[in-house]
C-alpha positions in Angstrom: 95.9 96.2 170.9 95.8 95.9 167.3 92.2 94.5 166.1 92.3 91.5 163.6 89.2 91.8 161.1 87.8 88.4 160.8 85.0 88.3 158.4 84.6 90.9 154.9 81.8 89.9 153.1 78.9 92.0 152.0 76.5 91.0 154.3 75.9 91.2 158.5 77.7 88.7 160.8 76.1 88.5 164.0 77.4 87.1 167.3 75.2 86.0 170.0 75.9 87.1 173.5 77.6 83.5 174.8 78.9 80.3 173.4 80.0 81.4 170.1 83.2 79.5 169.8 83.9 75.6 168.7 84.8 73.4 171.3 88.6 73.6 169.9 88.2 77.5 169.2 89.0 77.1 165.5 85.7 78.3 164.7 83.2 81.3 165.6 79.5 80.9 164.6 77.1 83.5 163.7 74.1 84.3 162.0 73.6 86.7 158.7 71.5 89.4 160.2 72.9 93.0 159.7 70.7 94.5 162.1 69.6 92.7 165.4 66.1 93.4 164.9 65.7 91.2 161.7 65.7 87.7 162.7 62.8 87.2 160.9 64.2 88.2 157.3 67.6 86.3 158.2 68.2 83.0 156.2 71.6 81.7 157.3 73.7 80.2 159.7 77.6 80.1 158.9 80.9 79.7 161.1 84.0 81.5 160.6 87.6 80.0 160.9 89.2 82.6 163.1 92.7 82.0 161.8 92.1 82.2 158.6 88.7 84.2 157.7 87.3 81.3 155.7 83.5 81.2 156.2 81.5 77.9 155.6 77.4 78.3 155.3 75.9 75.7 157.8 72.4 76.3 157.5 69.7 78.1 155.2 66.3 78.4 156.1 64.0 76.9 153.6 62.0 79.0 151.4 62.8 82.4 153.2 61.2 85.5 152.8 60.6 88.8 154.6 58.2 87.5 156.6 60.2 84.2 157.6 60.9 82.0 158.5 64.3 83.8 160.2 67.0 82.5 161.7 69.4 83.8 164.1 71.1 83.9 167.8 73.3 80.8 167.5 74.9 79.2 170.1 77.4 76.2 170.1 77.4 73.2 171.9 80.4 73.3 174.5 81.5 69.9 174.0 80.0 68.6 170.9 80.1 69.8 167.2 76.3 71.2 167.0 74.5 74.5 167.8 71.3 75.6 168.6 69.4 78.8 167.4 66.2 80.6 166.6 64.2 79.5 163.9 60.8 80.9 162.9 57.9 78.6 162.0 58.3 76.6 159.1 54.7 77.8 157.7 55.4 81.5 158.1 53.8 83.6 155.3 52.4 86.9 155.1 49.5 86.5 156.9 51.5 84.6 159.8 54.8 85.9 159.6 57.6 85.6 162.3 56.7 86.5 165.7 57.7 85.9 169.4 55.6 83.5 169.8 56.2 81.8 166.0 59.5 80.4 167.0 61.5 77.4 167.9 64.8 76.2 168.8 66.7 74.9 165.9 69.5 72.1 166.8 71.8 71.6 163.8 74.8 69.1 163.8 77.4 67.7 161.7 76.1 64.2 162.0 72.9 65.7 160.0 74.1 68.6 158.1 71.3 69.3 155.7 68.3 69.7 157.9 67.7 70.9 161.7 65.4 69.2 164.3 62.9 70.9 166.6 64.7 71.2 170.4 61.6 72.4 171.8 57.8 70.6 171.1 54.9 72.7 170.3 51.4 72.2 170.6 48.5 75.0 170.1 45.7 73.1 169.9 43.6 70.4 172.3 45.0 68.2 173.5 47.7 70.4 174.9 50.6 67.8 175.8 52.8 68.1 178.6 56.6 68.7 177.8 55.6 70.5 175.0 55.0 74.0 174.8 52.4 76.9 173.2 54.5 79.4 171.5 57.9 80.6 171.0 61.4 80.0 172.4 64.7 82.2 172.0 67.9 83.4 173.4 68.5 79.4 174.0 71.8 78.5 176.0 73.4 75.4 176.5 74.4 74.1 180.2 77.9 73.6 181.1 77.6 69.9 180.7 75.6 70.2 177.5 72.7 68.2 178.3 70.1 71.1 179.3 69.1 74.1 177.5 67.8 77.4 179.0 65.3 79.7 176.8 63.5 82.8 177.2 59.5 82.2 176.5 56.4 83.8 174.8 53.2 82.0 174.7 51.0 81.9 171.5 47.7 81.0 173.2 47.9 83.8 176.0 48.9 86.1 173.1 45.4 85.1 171.3 43.6 85.9 174.8 45.5 89.3 175.3 44.4 90.3 171.9 40.4 90.0 173.3 41.1 92.8 175.9 40.3 90.1 178.8 43.2 91.7 181.1 45.3 88.2 180.5 48.8 89.7 179.2 51.4 87.2 177.3 54.2 87.4 180.1 57.7 86.8 179.0 59.0 83.8 181.2 62.3 81.9 181.2 62.4 77.8 181.0 64.3 74.6 180.5 64.4 71.8 178.3 65.9 68.3 179.6 66.8 65.2 177.5 63.9 63.0 176.2 61.7 64.0 173.4 58.1 64.8 173.2 55.7 63.5 170.4 52.9 65.7 169.4 50.3 63.8 167.1 49.3 66.8 164.9 52.4 67.6 162.6 51.2 70.3 160.7 53.7 73.3 161.1 51.9 74.7 163.9 52.1 71.7 165.9 55.2 69.5 166.0 57.3 67.0 168.3 60.6 67.8 169.6 63.8 66.4 170.8 63.5 67.8 174.4 61.1 68.2 177.6 60.5 71.7 178.0 58.8 73.8 181.2 58.7 77.3 182.1 61.2 77.9 184.9 59.4 81.3 186.6 56.4 82.0 187.9 54.6 85.5 186.4 51.5 87.4 187.1 49.7 90.5 185.4 49.2 91.7 188.8 52.3 91.4 191.0 51.6 92.5 195.1 53.1 95.9 195.6 55.9 95.2 197.6 56.5 91.6 197.3 58.7 89.4 195.5 56.0 88.4 192.4 56.9 89.2 189.2 55.5 90.2 185.8 58.1 89.6 183.5 60.9 87.0 183.7 64.0 87.5 181.3 67.5 87.2 180.1 68.6 84.3 182.0 71.7 81.9 182.3 72.6 79.2 183.9 74.4 79.3 187.8 77.9 78.0 187.2 79.3 75.1 185.0 77.3 72.5 187.3 75.3 74.4 189.8 76.0 75.9 193.0 76.3 75.1 196.8 73.4 76.4 198.9 73.4 77.9 202.2 72.7 74.6 203.7 75.8 73.1 202.1 73.9 71.0 199.5 74.8 70.9 196.2 72.0 72.2 193.6 72.6 70.6 190.0 70.7 73.1 188.0 69.6 77.0 188.5 68.7 79.6 186.6 69.6 83.2 187.3 67.4 85.6 185.6 65.8 89.1 185.6 62.3 89.8 186.8 60.1 92.7 186.8 58.2 93.7 189.9 56.2 96.5 191.6 57.2 98.7 194.5 54.7 99.4 197.4 54.6 102.8 195.3 53.7 101.0 192.0 56.5 101.7 190.4 58.3 99.0 187.9 61.5 97.7 189.3 64.2 95.4 187.5 65.9 92.5 190.2 67.6 89.2 190.1 66.2 86.1 190.9 67.4 82.6 190.8 65.2 79.8 190.3 66.4 76.0 191.7 65.5 73.6 188.9 64.7 69.7 190.2 66.1 67.3 188.7 63.0 65.8 187.4 61.0 68.6 185.7 58.5 66.5 184.4 56.3 66.4 187.5 53.6 68.4 187.8 52.2 70.5 190.6 48.8 72.0 191.6 48.7 73.1 187.8 49.5 71.3 184.6 52.7 71.7 183.0 51.1 72.7 179.7 48.7 74.6 181.2 45.1 74.9 179.5 43.7 76.8 176.7 43.1 79.6 178.9 45.9 79.6 181.3 49.6 79.8 181.1 52.1 76.5 181.5 53.0 76.3 185.2 56.5 75.2 186.6 57.4 71.9 187.8 56.8 70.6 191.4 59.9 71.2 193.3 61.1 74.4 191.5 62.1 77.1 193.9 61.8 80.9 193.0 63.8 83.6 195.2 64.4 87.2 194.9 68.0 87.8 195.1 68.8 91.6 195.0 66.8 94.4 197.2 68.0 97.7 195.4 65.1 100.1 195.8 66.6 102.2 198.3 69.7 103.0 195.9 70.0 106.5 194.2 69.1 104.8 191.2 67.0 101.5 191.8 67.0 98.5 190.0 69.5 96.5 188.1 69.9 98.3 184.8 72.2 99.5 182.1 71.7 98.0 178.0 69.8 94.8 177.0 71.9 92.2 178.6 71.8 88.7 180.1 73.0 87.6 183.7 76.1 86.3 184.0 77.6 83.8 186.9 81.1 82.5 187.8 82.1 79.0 186.9 81.6 77.5 190.3 78.3 79.1 190.5 78.8 81.1 193.9 78.1 84.4 192.5 75.9 86.4 189.7 77.0 89.2 187.9 74.4 91.7 186.6 74.7 95.8 185.5 73.5 98.7 187.8 74.0 102.3 187.9 76.6 103.8 190.4 75.9 106.7 192.5 77.0 108.8 189.4 74.5 107.4 186.9 77.6 104.9 185.2 76.5 101.8 184.7 78.8 99.3 186.2 79.3 95.4 186.8 78.3 94.1 190.1 78.2 90.9 192.0 76.1 89.1 194.5 76.6 85.7 196.3 74.1 83.1 194.7 72.7 82.3 198.2 72.1 85.9 198.9 74.5 88.7 200.5 76.0 92.0 199.8 76.2 93.4 196.3 79.6 94.1 195.5 80.8 96.4 192.5 83.2 94.8 190.4 84.0 97.7 188.1 84.8 101.3 188.3 84.7 102.6 184.8 84.7 106.5 183.8 82.2 105.4 181.2 78.7 103.0 181.3 79.0 99.6 179.7 77.2 99.7 176.6 76.9 95.9 175.3 77.1 92.4 176.9 79.8 91.3 179.1 81.3 88.1 179.6 83.7 85.8 182.1 86.3 84.2 180.7 86.5 80.2 181.3 88.3 80.7 184.7 85.9 83.4 186.0 88.8 85.7 186.8 88.0 88.6 183.9 85.4 90.1 182.4 85.3 91.0 178.8 83.1 94.3 178.0 82.3 97.4 176.0 82.5 100.7 177.5 83.0 104.0 175.9 82.7 102.8 172.4 86.0 100.8 173.1 86.9 96.8 174.3 87.8 96.6 178.2 89.2 93.9 180.1 88.6 93.8 184.0 90.2 91.7 186.8 87.4 90.9 188.6 89.5 90.3 192.2 90.9 93.7 191.7 88.5 95.6 189.6 91.5 97.1 187.9 89.9 97.7 184.2 92.4 97.9 181.0 91.2 99.3 177.8 92.0 97.0 174.6 91.1 99.1 171.8 90.9 103.2 171.2 87.2 104.8 171.6 85.3 105.0 168.3 83.2 107.1 166.6 79.5 105.6 167.4 79.0 104.4 163.5 82.3 102.3 164.1 82.3 100.8 167.6 81.8 97.7 169.0 78.2 96.3 169.7 76.4 93.6 170.8 79.1 91.8 173.3 82.7 90.9 173.7 83.6 87.3 173.9 85.9 84.7 175.6 87.2 81.5 173.5 87.5 78.6 175.6 90.9 79.3 176.2 90.9 82.6 177.2 93.5 84.1 175.1 91.1 85.6 172.3 88.1 88.0 172.4 85.6 88.8 169.6 83.0 91.2 168.9 81.2 93.1 166.2 81.5 96.1 164.6 80.2 97.7 161.8 82.3 98.7 158.5 81.4 101.1 156.0 82.9 99.8 152.3 81.9 101.1 148.7 79.1 98.2 148.8 77.5 99.3 152.0 78.1 99.2 155.9 78.0 96.0 157.2 78.5 94.4 160.7 81.6 92.6 160.9 83.5 90.2 163.4 86.8 91.3 164.7 89.3 89.5 167.4 92.1 90.4 169.8 94.7 88.1 170.7 95.5 88.5 174.3 98.5 86.9 176.1 97.6 83.1 178.1 
């Protein structure tokens, strides 16, 4: 299938792992990284008109240096003309550079194109505030209706304790933001207000009990379904996250499994621990949140879900969670499991391992993926996979993710292109039949 190069400028054009298309499919949004590890030194968010290749700059970080603020990983709202992306703290400098715990979710909209607003409030000094976080959010994802946001999180206050060698560690976790602004009285670059009420959505611990479902890290989450899922008792769960969790086997080995967190409608109600945490303890999940383990893969030839860095995906109706795992030949394939629990099903049977983020189309019947330095499409029901692009040398292979438009007739992805000016990450597209 002929691939069409969409961007050509002599700088990077990094696509997020999902939610890159505008609601009308005319535009694709990206950040100007040329290396996935360089968010802190990246200045700009742009969009490109898919049909013409015309680009427009949406946002430039103020006073950008190699130390920050930095922007990246931009996701387009499913229905509106706005985007959310990682933004380093505005006071970043050589002494206090961009870092995992020094970033927030920034929202840019066409209604206010000259600036951004903070999605999540942040406070790292007393008094801590419920609904405000104390560190850095990233990998932001809009819920199916566009009203909530999920994220992955690292905590600044716990990071400072970790540096003292006390045994307490900054354990990555996941969280959600709900509509409803949070006011923080101190506004000094380290502390600021936000448009959403934010909480963590998974419980983590430094020393999970071996053989238990306790986890020491939660990460790379996604929303379950466009509007939740139906539980085994027939009740509809409006909001839930699927995420990856690190646990310990009975022998103490690290194992990664799929978990689900059912999110209560009201996330402002605290349980036994304060939502905002304390100076010496991490934030707590809201009362009513239910965290459960979904996969049990310890007895497999290759235990644990595994593969390249990736985020989980779910079917549009929320009934299935998709993940990566090695088959008995050691090849990384896509698998699925019912969200309510059950048998794991192997979806792909590729001759080569999946190399990057996979995505489902809007109907949930086809996967777009990258394997063997090529773009593929897999029929979810039959497992039949079709190679859309020829295999390339490693230096020119598709990277990061294969992404569907809303209509399901186009796939975009990144590939490095070498020119006389240098080697730059560009956006390519494939046109499929409806």
